[in-house]
Residue, then its C-alpha position, 0 to 999 in steps of 0.5 A: m516183568a511182563m509175560d511173553p506177549n506171544l503167549f497171549d495175543g489173539e487166540r490161546n492154543d489150549d495145547t500150549i498152555k495145558d498143565q501150566y501154572l504160574t506159581f507164587a508164594i504167600e508167606y511160607e506156602d506155594y500156590g499156583v494159578e492156571i496160566a490160561y488166566v494170567k495176562e501179565i506180571i507187573k511190579m508194584q505201583p501206586i494203588t488208589k484206595v476205594p471206600d466201602m470195599p471188602n478189606f482184601i480189596e486194595g484199590i485200583i490201578n491204572l494199567r496202561g489206561d485201563l483201571i483194574g481192581v487189585l486185591d491182596v491175596r494175603r488178606r483174601f486168605g485171612k493172613p496179616s498184611k506185610e510191607h511190600d518189598e522188591e519181590t512183591c508184585i501183581i499178577v494180572i489175571f483174566y476171568g471171563d470179561f473180568t480183569l483183576g490184579m492179585i498182590v502176591d509176596a513173590v512170583q516163582e516160576t511157570a511150572i508144568i504140572p501134569e494131571d497125574k501129579i495133581a490130587a484133590p485136597p484132603s477131605a478134612k475140614l477146610s480152613y478159610a484159605n483152603q476153600f480157595v484150593r481146587n487141587i494140590g500139585r506136585v512139582g518134584d519134592e514141592v507141593k503147590l496149592l492150585l487155586d480155584v479162580e472162580r471161588f477165589l474171586a467170588q465175594d462171600 
């Protein structure tokens, strides 16, 4: 289930990916990550455990000869783990020189969310998971929690 390779070969045209988010589900909540960070989506595969890592780091995978770390988004958000099923997959993202896999319950779609449909999260006291939400986007009648990738990847 790889992304369109033409979208990501060589240079990225900011105009073609502006306002685009890959949306995914964790439990009953919908999230989004800017498509500019997404390399591809892959099915679950064997993960090698690495000792002495934070509990949300699942381990590493061999992705076509490259070893990349994989984290469980549910556990990163402080939610209980669940058995992987046919919808569980790994979103492979780039951040700077860093490549990482994120295990999600299900990938939904690539959504276009223009700036006028994005708002800052409420200023109420944030829960642990909400510290990773940069903005809230509206897609039709649905709400998508848009991740702050930098904060999401930072170790506490």
